[in-house]
C-alpha positions as CSV (number, residue, x, y, z in Angstrom):
1,M,0.0,0.3,0.0
2,Q,1.5,3.5,-1.2
3,T,0.6,6.5,0.4
4,D,0.6,10.2,-1.1
5,T,2.3,11.7,2.2
6,M,5.8,12.0,2.5
7,D,7.4,10.8,6.1
8,P,8.3,14.3,7.6
9,W,11.4,13.1,9.2
10,V,12.9,12.4,5.5
11,D,14.5,15.2,3.1
12,P,15.0,13.3,-0.3
13,L,16.8,16.6,-1.8
14,F,18.8,16.5,1.3
15,E,19.9,12.8,0.9
16,Q,20.6,13.3,-2.7
17,R,22.6,16.2,-1.4
18,V,25.0,14.1,1.0
19,R,25.2,11.2,-1.6
20,E,26.5,13.9,-4.5
21,T,29.1,15.1,-2.1
22,A,30.3,11.9,-0.7
23,Y,30.6,10.8,-4.0
24,F,32.9,13.9,-5.0
25,L,34.8,13.6,-2.1
26,W,35.8,9.5,-3.0
27,E,36.5,10.7,-6.4
28,Y,38.5,13.7,-5.3
29,A,40.3,11.1,-3.3
30,G,41.2,8.8,-5.9
31,R,38.4,6.2,-5.2
32,P,40.1,4.4,-2.1
33,D,38.6,1.0,-1.2
34,G,36.8,0.5,1.9
35,Q,36.0,3.9,3.1
36,E,32.9,4.7,2.0
37,Q,31.8,5.3,5.5
38,Q,34.3,8.0,6.0
39,Y,33.1,9.9,3.1
40,W,29.6,9.4,3.8
41,F,29.9,11.2,7.6
42,E,32.2,13.6,6.0
43,A,29.3,14.6,3.6
44,L,26.7,14.6,5.8
45,E,28.6,16.8,8.4
46,R,29.2,19.3,5.6
47,C,25.7,19.4,4.0
48,L,24.2,19.7,7.6
49,R,26.8,22.8,8.2
50,E,26.1,24.1,4.9
51,R,21.9,23.5,5.8
52,Q,22.4,25.2,8.8
53,A,24.2,28.2,7.9
54,D,21.2,28.5,5.1
55,D,18.8,28.5,8.0
56,M,20.7,31.0,10.1
57,L,21.1,33.6,7.0
58,Q,17.2,33.3,6.5
59,K,16.6,33.9,10.0
60,S,18.3,37.3,10.4
61,P,21.1,38.3,7.8
62,P,24.1,39.7,9.3
63,A,24.1,43.6,9.6
64,L,26.5,45.4,7.2
65,P,29.0,47.6,9.0
66,K,28.7,51.1,9.2
67,G,28.9,53.1,6.5
68,H,28.0,50.3,4.1
69,S,24.7,49.8,2.4
């Protein structure tokens, strides 16, 4: 049975971003064998930091220094 509602705890776009980032990191490192989890967790950490920074900027953008507009 398939439902039309998505699980609110799953973000397929975020998961895809982590997957692509992990693959890029693995490729960049020369495709080492046996280190899949290392690249997955590094990608997850990067993507979470990026998401957190985006959320912070959307909530309250940093103020410009005086004299700048």
